[in-house]
Biopython code that builds the backbone (N, CA, C, O; Angstrom):
import numpy as np
from Bio.PDB.StructureBuilder import StructureBuilder

atoms = [
    (1, "MET", "N", (6.427, 11.273, -5.375)),
    (1, "MET", "CA", (6.597, 9.922, -5.885)),
    (1, "MET", "C", (6.361, 8.937, -4.746)),
    (1, "MET", "O", (6.562, 9.244, -3.571)),
    (2, "ARG", "N", (5.929, 7.754, -5.136)),
    (2, "ARG", "CA", (5.698, 6.711, -4.147)),
    (2, "ARG", "C", (6.132, 5.365, -4.728)),
    (2, "ARG", "O", (6.341, 5.227, -5.934)),
    (3, "ILE", "N", (6.260, 4.398, -3.859)),
    (3, "ILE", "CA", (6.648, 3.051, -4.263)),
    (3, "ILE", "C", (5.401, 2.172, -4.298)),
    (3, "ILE", "O", (4.571, 2.223, -3.390)),
    (4, "SER", "N", (5.276, 1.372, -5.343)),
    (4, "SER", "CA", (4.195, 0.400, -5.449)),
    (4, "SER", "C", (4.811, -0.997, -5.432)),
    (4, "SER", "O", (5.802, -1.263, -6.112)),
    (5, "TYR", "N", (4.207, -1.883, -4.642)),
    (5, "TYR", "CA", (4.664, -3.274, -4.570)),
    (5, "TYR", "C", (3.727, -4.206, -5.339)),
    (5, "TYR", "O", (3.724, -5.411, -5.091)),
    (6, "ASN", "N", (2.937, -3.670, -6.261)),
    (6, "ASN", "CA", (2.019, -4.500, -7.049)),
    (6, "ASN", "C", (2.756, -5.588, -7.828)),
    (6, "ASN", "O", (2.224, -6.676, -8.045)),
    (7, "ARG", "N", (3.965, -5.288, -8.238)),
    (7, "ARG", "CA", (4.744, -6.306, -8.968)),
    (7, "ARG", "C", (5.054, -7.504, -8.080)),
    (7, "ARG", "O", (5.088, -8.639, -8.554)),
    (8, "LEU", "N", (5.280, -7.254, -6.788)),
    (8, "LEU", "CA", (5.526, -8.351, -5.849)),
    (8, "LEU", "C", (4.301, -9.247, -5.756)),
    (8, "LEU", "O", (4.425, -10.471, -5.801)),
    (9, "TRP", "N", (3.125, -8.656, -5.626)),
    (9, "TRP", "CA", (1.900, -9.454, -5.502)),
    (9, "TRP", "C", (1.638, -10.248, -6.786)),
    (9, "TRP", "O", (1.176, -11.388, -6.726)),
    (10, "LYS", "N", (1.929, -9.655, -7.937)),
    (10, "LYS", "CA", (1.762, -10.382, -9.201)),
    (10, "LYS", "C", (2.757, -11.539, -9.290)),
    (10, "LYS", "O", (2.420, -12.626, -9.760)),
    (11, "LEU", "N", (3.985, -11.292, -8.831)),
    (11, "LEU", "CA", (5.011, -12.341, -8.841)),
    (11, "LEU", "C", (4.584, -13.505, -7.951)),
    (11, "LEU", "O", (4.769, -14.666, -8.316)),
    (12, "LEU", "N", (4.015, -13.198, -6.788)),
    (12, "LEU", "CA", (3.539, -14.261, -5.905)),
    (12, "LEU", "C", (2.451, -15.081, -6.584)),
    (12, "LEU", "O", (2.444, -16.308, -6.491)),
    (13, "ILE", "N", (1.534, -14.405, -7.266)),
    (13, "ILE", "CA", (0.473, -15.109, -7.990)),
    (13, "ILE", "C", (1.074, -15.997, -9.073)),
    (13, "ILE", "O", (0.688, -17.156, -9.221)),
    (14, "ASP", "N", (2.026, -15.442, -9.833)),
    (14, "ASP", "CA", (2.663, -16.202, -10.920)),
    (14, "ASP", "C", (3.388, -17.442, -10.392)),
    (14, "ASP", "O", (3.435, -18.475, -11.060)),
    (15, "LYS", "N", (3.955, -17.327, -9.177)),
    (15, "LYS", "CA", (4.693, -18.444, -8.579)),
    (15, "LYS", "C", (3.784, -19.315, -7.708)),
    (15, "LYS", "O", (4.244, -20.253, -7.058)),
    (16, "ASN", "N", (2.476, -18.986, -7.705)),
    (16, "ASN", "CA", (1.498, -19.729, -6.913)),
    (16, "ASN", "C", (1.868, -19.749, -5.430)),
    (16, "ASN", "O", (1.795, -20.790, -4.776)),
    (17, "LEU", "N", (2.266, -18.584, -4.907)),
    (17, "LEU", "CA", (2.638, -18.449, -3.498)),
    (17, "LEU", "C", (1.658, -17.526, -2.792)),
    (17, "LEU", "O", (1.040, -16.662, -3.413)),
    (18, "LYS", "N", (1.527, -17.722, -1.491)),
    (18, "LYS", "CA", (0.698, -16.855, -0.660)),
    (18, "LYS", "C", (1.610, -15.986, 0.200)),
    (18, "LYS", "O", (2.818, -16.212, 0.260)),
    (19, "LYS", "N", (1.030, -15.003, 0.858)),
    (19, "LYS", "CA", (1.823, -14.117, 1.721)),
    (19, "LYS", "C", (2.525, -14.916, 2.819)),
    (19, "LYS", "O", (3.653, -14.599, 3.196)),
    (20, "LYS", "N", (1.864, -15.940, 3.326)),
    (20, "LYS", "CA", (2.492, -16.787, 4.350)),
    (20, "LYS", "C", (3.733, -17.483, 3.787)),
    (20, "LYS", "O", (4.747, -17.602, 4.473)),
    (21, "ASP", "N", (3.649, -17.938, 2.546)),
    (21, "ASP", "CA", (4.805, -18.556, 1.888)),
    (21, "ASP", "C", (5.943, -17.549, 1.755)),
    (21, "ASP", "O", (7.111, -17.886, 1.953)),
    (22, "LEU", "N", (5.588, -16.309, 1.418)),
    (22, "LEU", "CA", (6.581, -15.242, 1.303)),
    (22, "LEU", "C", (7.299, -15.043, 2.637)),
    (22, "LEU", "O", (8.524, -14.925, 2.675)),
    (23, "MET", "N", (6.534, -15.007, 3.729)),
    (23, "MET", "CA", (7.118, -14.812, 5.054)),
    (23, "MET", "C", (8.087, -15.947, 5.402)),
    (23, "MET", "O", (9.182, -15.702, 5.908)),
    (24, "GLU", "N", (7.679, -17.178, 5.129)),
    (24, "GLU", "CA", (8.514, -18.330, 5.465)),
    (24, "GLU", "C", (9.739, -18.425, 4.572)),
    (24, "GLU", "O", (10.853, -18.637, 5.050)),
    (25, "ARG", "N", (9.525, -18.266, 3.278)),
    (25, "ARG", "CA", (10.613, -18.411, 2.309)),
    (25, "ARG", "C", (11.670, -17.317, 2.453)),
    (25, "ARG", "O", (12.859, -17.564, 2.251)),
    (26, "CYS", "N", (11.229, -16.108, 2.804)),
    (26, "CYS", "CA", (12.139, -14.951, 2.835)),
    (26, "CYS", "C", (12.497, -14.509, 4.246)),
    (26, "CYS", "O", (13.211, -13.521, 4.418)),
    (27, "SER", "N", (12.019, -15.212, 5.246)),
    (27, "SER", "CA", (12.289, -14.883, 6.651)),
    (27, "SER", "C", (11.944, -13.436, 6.980)),
    (27, "SER", "O", (12.761, -12.692, 7.522)),
    (28, "ILE", "N", (10.715, -13.056, 6.642)),
    (28, "ILE", "CA", (10.251, -11.718, 6.983)),
    (28, "ILE", "C", (9.014, -11.832, 7.871)),
    (28, "ILE", "O", (8.296, -12.832, 7.836)),
    (29, "SER", "N", (8.781, -10.801, 8.657)),
    (29, "SER", "CA", (7.693, -10.818, 9.631)),
    (29, "SER", "C", (6.356, -10.447, 8.997)),
    (29, "SER", "O", (6.289, -9.908, 7.892)),
    (30, "SER", "N", (5.304, -10.755, 9.735)),
    (30, "SER", "CA", (3.969, -10.369, 9.285)),
    (30, "SER", "C", (3.833, -8.847, 9.274)),
    (30, "SER", "O", (3.081, -8.299, 8.468)),
    (31, "ALA", "N", (4.555, -8.161, 10.162)),
    (31, "ALA", "CA", (4.539, -6.693, 10.179)),
    (31, "ALA", "C", (5.133, -6.133, 8.885)),
    (31, "ALA", "O", (4.633, -5.146, 8.346)),
    (32, "SER", "N", (6.191, -6.759, 8.393)),
    (32, "SER", "CA", (6.800, -6.316, 7.134)),
    (32, "SER", "C", (5.850, -6.543, 5.968)),
    (32, "SER", "O", (5.739, -5.698, 5.080)),
    (33, "VAL", "N", (5.168, -7.672, 5.967)),
    (33, "VAL", "CA", (4.205, -7.961, 4.903)),
    (33, "VAL", "C", (3.058, -6.950, 4.955)),
    (33, "VAL", "O", (2.573, -6.497, 3.919)),
    (34, "ALA", "N", (2.629, -6.601, 6.173)),
    (34, "ALA", "CA", (1.563, -5.606, 6.323)),
    (34, "ALA", "C", (2.002, -4.258, 5.762)),
    (34, "ALA", "O", (1.218, -3.573, 5.105)),
    (35, "LYS", "N", (3.251, -3.877, 6.016)),
    (35, "LYS", "CA", (3.779, -2.617, 5.465)),
    (35, "LYS", "C", (3.812, -2.665, 3.943)),
    (35, "LYS", "O", (3.451, -1.693, 3.280)),
    (36, "LEU", "N", (4.239, -3.785, 3.396)),
    (36, "LEU", "CA", (4.273, -3.935, 1.941)),
    (36, "LEU", "C", (2.867, -3.829, 1.359)),
    (36, "LEU", "O", (2.662, -3.198, 0.322)),
    (37, "THR", "N", (1.910, -4.445, 2.027)),
    (37, "THR", "CA", (0.519, -4.421, 1.565)),
    (37, "THR", "C", (-0.027, -2.999, 1.518)),
    (37, "THR", "O", (-0.780, -2.642, 0.612)),
    (38, "LYS", "N", (0.360, -2.190, 2.504)),
    (38, "LYS", "CA", (-0.106, -0.801, 2.579)),
    (38, "LYS", "C", (0.729, 0.146, 1.719)),
    (38, "LYS", "O", (0.359, 1.307, 1.542)),
    (39, "GLY", "N", (1.847, -0.336, 1.184)),
    (39, "GLY", "CA", (2.731, 0.526, 0.408)),
    (39, "GLY", "C", (3.584, 1.420, 1.281)),
    (39, "GLY", "O", (4.097, 2.441, 0.824)),
    (40, "ASP", "N", (3.739, 1.031, 2.556)),
    (40, "ASP", "CA", (4.562, 1.808, 3.482)),
    (40, "ASP", "C", (6.046, 1.568, 3.221)),
    (40, "ASP", "O", (6.430, 0.681, 2.458)),
    (41, "ASN", "N", (6.870, 2.388, 3.882)),
    (41, "ASN", "CA", (8.317, 2.228, 3.769)),
    (41, "ASN", "C", (8.751, 0.916, 4.412)),
    (41, "ASN", "O", (8.207, 0.489, 5.430)),
    (42, "ILE", "N", (9.736, 0.298, 3.796)),
    (42, "ILE", "CA", (10.277, -0.975, 4.263)),
    (42, "ILE", "C", (11.793, -0.900, 4.123)),
    (42, "ILE", "O", (12.294, -0.200, 3.243)),
    (43, "THR", "N", (12.525, -1.603, 4.968)),
    (43, "THR", "CA", (13.983, -1.521, 4.921)),
    (43, "THR", "C", (14.535, -2.255, 3.699)),
    (43, "THR", "O", (13.912, -3.174, 3.169)),
    (44, "THR", "N", (15.696, -1.831, 3.278)),
    (44, "THR", "CA", (16.342, -2.500, 2.148)),
    (44, "THR", "C", (16.726, -3.929, 2.520)),
    (44, "THR", "O", (16.797, -4.794, 1.647)),
    (45, "ASP", "N", (16.973, -4.189, 3.797)),
    (45, "ASP", "CA", (17.289, -5.544, 4.245)),
    (45, "ASP", "C", (16.124, -6.488, 3.921)),
    (45, "ASP", "O", (16.339, -7.595, 3.428)),
    (46, "VAL", "N", (14.909, -6.052, 4.195)),
    (46, "VAL", "CA", (13.728, -6.864, 3.893)),
    (46, "VAL", "C", (13.598, -7.046, 2.381)),
    (46, "VAL", "O", (13.324, -8.150, 1.911)),
    (47, "LEU", "N", (13.792, -5.980, 1.626)),
    (47, "LEU", "CA", (13.712, -6.077, 0.170)),
    (47, "LEU", "C", (14.749, -7.052, -0.384)),
    (47, "LEU", "O", (14.455, -7.824, -1.296)),
    (48, "LEU", "N", (15.953, -7.015, 0.165)),
    (48, "LEU", "CA", (17.002, -7.940, -0.274)),
    (48, "LEU", "C", (16.636, -9.385, 0.051)),
    (48, "LEU", "O", (16.878, -10.280, -0.760)),
    (49, "ARG", "N", (16.054, -9.623, 1.228)),
    (49, "ARG", "CA", (15.633, -10.983, 1.589)),
    (49, "ARG", "C", (14.545, -11.493, 0.644)),
    (49, "ARG", "O", (14.533, -12.667, 0.273)),
    (50, "ILE", "N", (13.632, -10.597, 0.261)),
    (50, "ILE", "CA", (12.585, -10.982, -0.688)),
    (50, "ILE", "C", (13.196, -11.350, -2.034)),
    (50, "ILE", "O", (12.856, -12.377, -2.622)),
    (51, "CYS", "N", (14.099, -10.503, -2.513)),
    (51, "CYS", "CA", (14.751, -10.771, -3.807)),
    (51, "CYS", "C", (15.525, -12.084, -3.779)),
    (51, "CYS", "O", (15.491, -12.855, -4.738)),
    (52, "LYS", "N", (16.220, -12.330, -2.678)),
    (52, "LYS", "CA", (16.988, -13.572, -2.562)),
    (52, "LYS", "C", (16.041, -14.773, -2.501)),
    (52, "LYS", "O", (16.267, -15.775, -3.179)),
    (53, "GLY", "N", (14.988, -14.676, -1.695)),
    (53, "GLY", "CA", (14.045, -15.781, -1.526)),
    (53, "GLY", "C", (13.247, -16.096, -2.773)),
    (53, "GLY", "O", (12.891, -17.250, -3.013)),
    (54, "LEU", "N", (12.961, -15.071, -3.574)),
    (54, "LEU", "CA", (12.164, -15.269, -4.794)),
    (54, "LEU", "C", (13.024, -15.307, -6.055)),
    (54, "LEU", "O", (12.507, -15.433, -7.165)),
    (55, "ASP", "N", (14.351, -15.195, -5.873)),
    (55, "ASP", "CA", (15.305, -15.206, -6.984)),
    (55, "ASP", "C", (14.904, -14.170, -8.037)),
    (55, "ASP", "O", (14.636, -14.494, -9.194)),
    (56, "CYS", "N", (14.872, -12.902, -7.586)),
    (56, "CYS", "CA", (14.471, -11.824, -8.486)),
    (56, "CYS", "C", (15.256, -10.553, -8.154)),
    (56, "CYS", "O", (16.145, -10.572, -7.303)),
    (57, "ASP", "N", (14.929, -9.468, -8.817)),
    (57, "ASP", "CA", (15.589, -8.185, -8.644)),
    (57, "ASP", "C", (14.577, -7.174, -8.107)),
    (57, "ASP", "O", (13.372, -7.419, -8.141)),
    (58, "PHE", "N", (15.072, -6.037, -7.612)),
    (58, "PHE", "CA", (14.183, -4.993, -7.094)),
    (58, "PHE", "C", (13.097, -4.621, -8.101)),
    (58, "PHE", "O", (11.935, -4.465, -7.728)),
    (59, "ALA", "N", (13.460, -4.480, -9.351)),
    (59, "ALA", "CA", (12.503, -4.065, -10.390)),
    (59, "ALA", "C", (11.398, -5.100, -10.582)),
    (59, "ALA", "O", (10.340, -4.778, -11.123)),
    (60, "ASP", "N", (11.630, -6.339, -10.148)),
    (60, "ASP", "CA", (10.619, -7.381, -10.276)),
    (60, "ASP", "C", (9.551, -7.301, -9.189)),
    (60, "ASP", "O", (8.474, -7.880, -9.333)),
    (61, "ILE", "N", (9.848, -6.580, -8.093)),
    (61, "ILE", "CA", (8.912, -6.548, -6.966)),
    (61, "ILE", "C", (8.381, -5.156, -6.642)),
    (61, "ILE", "O", (7.440, -5.028, -5.859)),
    (62, "MET", "N", (8.957, -4.126, -7.221)),
    (62, "MET", "CA", (8.523, -2.769, -6.899)),
    (62, "MET", "C", (8.723, -1.828, -8.061)),
    (62, "MET", "O", (9.504, -2.101, -8.972)),
    (63, "GLN", "N", (8.009, -0.715, -8.024)),
    (63, "GLN", "CA", (8.198, 0.315, -9.035)),
    (63, "GLN", "C", (7.883, 1.673, -8.426)),
    (63, "GLN", "O", (7.128, 1.772, -7.458)),
    (64, "VAL", "N", (8.464, 2.711, -8.999)),
    (64, "VAL", "CA", (8.226, 4.084, -8.569)),
    (64, "VAL", "C", (7.049, 4.637, -9.360)),
    (64, "VAL", "O", (7.020, 4.566, -10.588)),
    (65, "ILE", "N", (6.085, 5.184, -8.641)),
    (65, "ILE", "CA", (4.909, 5.792, -9.257)),
    (65, "ILE", "C", (5.047, 7.307, -9.106)),
    (65, "ILE", "O", (5.090, 7.804, -7.981)),
    (66, "PRO", "N", (5.118, 8.052, -10.211)),
    (66, "PRO", "CA", (5.245, 9.511, -10.116)),
    (66, "PRO", "C", (3.992, 10.140, -9.530)),
    (66, "PRO", "O", (2.892, 9.600, -9.651)),
    (67, "ASP", "N", (4.173, 11.282, -8.898)),
    (67, "ASP", "CA", (3.035, 12.038, -8.379)),
    (67, "ASP", "C", (2.162, 12.491, -9.523)),
    (67, "ASP", "O", (2.642, 12.793, -10.615)),
    (68, "GLU", "N", (0.889, 12.534, -9.258)),
    (68, "GLU", "CA", (-0.067, 13.012, -10.251)),
    (68, "GLU", "C", (0.051, 14.527, -10.362)),
    (68, "GLU", "O", (0.048, 15.233, -9.353)),
    (69, "LYS", "N", (0.152, 15.016, -11.576)),
    (69, "LYS", "CA", (0.231, 16.459, -11.795)),
    (69, "LYS", "C", (-1.172, 17.048, -11.725)),
    (69, "LYS", "O", (-2.142, 16.378, -12.080)),
    (70, "PRO", "N", (-1.291, 18.295, -11.270)),
    (70, "PRO", "CA", (-2.623, 18.908, -11.197)),
    (70, "PRO", "C", (-3.329, 18.850, -12.550)),
    (70, "PRO", "O", (-2.749, 19.185, -13.582)),
    (71, "GLY", "N", (-4.587, 18.422, -12.525)),
    (71, "GLY", "CA", (-5.372, 18.353, -13.743)),
    (71, "GLY", "C", (-5.242, 17.031, -14.485)),
    (71, "GLY", "O", (-5.963, 16.808, -15.457)),
    (72, "GLU", "N", (-4.333, 16.138, -14.050)),
    (72, "GLU", "CA", (-4.163, 14.837, -14.691)),
    (72, "GLU", "C", (-4.812, 13.770, -13.849)),
    (72, "GLU", "O", (-4.859, 13.873, -12.623)),
    (73, "LYS", "N", (-5.314, 12.742, -14.510)),
    (73, "LYS", "CA", (-5.881, 11.598, -13.815)),
    (73, "LYS", "C", (-4.881, 10.459, -13.883)),
    (73, "LYS", "O", (-4.215, 10.258, -14.899)),
    (74, "GLU", "N", (-4.782, 9.703, -12.767)),
    (74, "GLU", "CA", (-3.882, 8.565, -12.720)),
    (74, "GLU", "C", (-4.420, 7.462, -13.598)),
    (74, "GLU", "O", (-5.620, 7.186, -13.582)),
    (75, "THR", "N", (-3.533, 6.811, -14.382)),
    (75, "THR", "CA", (-3.969, 5.727, -15.276)),
    (75, "THR", "C", (-3.700, 4.399, -14.677)),
    (75, "THR", "O", (-4.001, 3.373, -15.288)),
]
sb = StructureBuilder()
sb.init_structure("model")
sb.init_model(0)
sb.init_chain("A")
sb.init_seg("    ")
for serial, (resi, resn, name, xyz) in enumerate(atoms, 1):
    if name == "N":
        sb.init_residue(resn, " ", resi, " ")
    sb.init_atom(name, np.array(xyz, "f"), 0.0, 1.0, " ", f" {name:<3s}", serial, name[0])
structure = sb.get_structure()
């Protein structure tokens, strides 16, 4: 299983915000944004700051993607 932050990027689009706005509004570093962009691991502290800054919940910015089973194609 892996974490996808596609919901975060959609939320930013819906709120007409850029990644720079996210960094300023949520007090997170460019390194953290780079990790989010790559789908890398990020601390819960950063996730909490994002949720607080964007007035949302974890489910609004991330989702768990199950591993692909052998013989299945990802949709």
